[in-house]
C-alpha positions in Angstrom: -49.3 149.7 -102.7 -46.9 151.2 -100.1 -45.0 153.0 -102.9 -48.3 154.6 -104.1 -49.0 155.8 -100.6 -45.6 157.3 -100.3 -45.9 159.1 -103.6 -49.3 160.4 -102.5 -47.8 161.6 -99.2 -45.0 163.4 -101.2 -47.6 165.0 -103.5 -49.5 166.3 -100.5 -46.3 167.7 -98.9 -45.7 169.6 -102.1 -49.2 170.9 -102.2 -49.1 171.9 -98.5 -46.0 174.0 -98.8 -46.6 177.7 -98.3 -43.9 179.4 -100.4 -42.5 182.9 -99.6 -40.5 184.5 -102.4 -38.5 182.0 -104.4 -38.2 179.0 -102.2 -37.8 175.7 -104.0 -38.2 172.2 -102.5 -36.0 169.5 -104.1 -36.3 165.8 -103.1 -33.2 163.6 -103.2 -35.5 160.7 -104.4 -39.2 160.9 -105.0 -40.1 157.2 -104.7 -38.9 154.1 -102.8 -39.6 150.5 -103.4 -40.2 148.5 -100.2 -40.2 145.2 -102.1 -42.3 142.4 -100.6 -43.9 143.5 -97.3 -45.8 141.1 -95.1 -49.3 142.1 -94.2 -49.6 144.3 -91.0 -45.9 144.9 -90.8 -44.5 148.4 -90.3 -42.1 149.9 -92.8 -40.4 153.2 -92.8 -38.2 155.3 -95.1 -36.8 158.8 -94.8 -37.2 161.2 -97.8 -34.5 163.8 -97.8 -35.4 167.2 -99.3 -33.6 170.5 -99.5 -34.6 174.1 -100.1 -32.7 175.1 -103.3 -34.3 178.5 -103.4 -33.1 181.8 -102.0 -36.0 182.3 -99.5 -37.3 180.5 -96.5 -39.3 177.3 -97.2 -42.2 176.9 -94.9 -44.0 173.6 -94.6 -47.4 174.3 -93.0 -48.6 170.7 -92.7 -47.8 167.1 -93.8 -50.5 164.6 -94.4 -50.0 160.9 -95.2 -52.0 159.4 -98.1 
């Protein structure tokens, strides 16, 4: 369930990106498996991404799924 939420959040980030010119967002990894998570416990993970384009990459908003 957590992995689905993270994938949804990534998709929303990609949709929310306002691109100028030829910016290109590239994620190091697009999914992460938290394994077994106890109910009501907090988990975190950092998704690294890079702009592999030749123009500025602007992220207007990020929304969790």
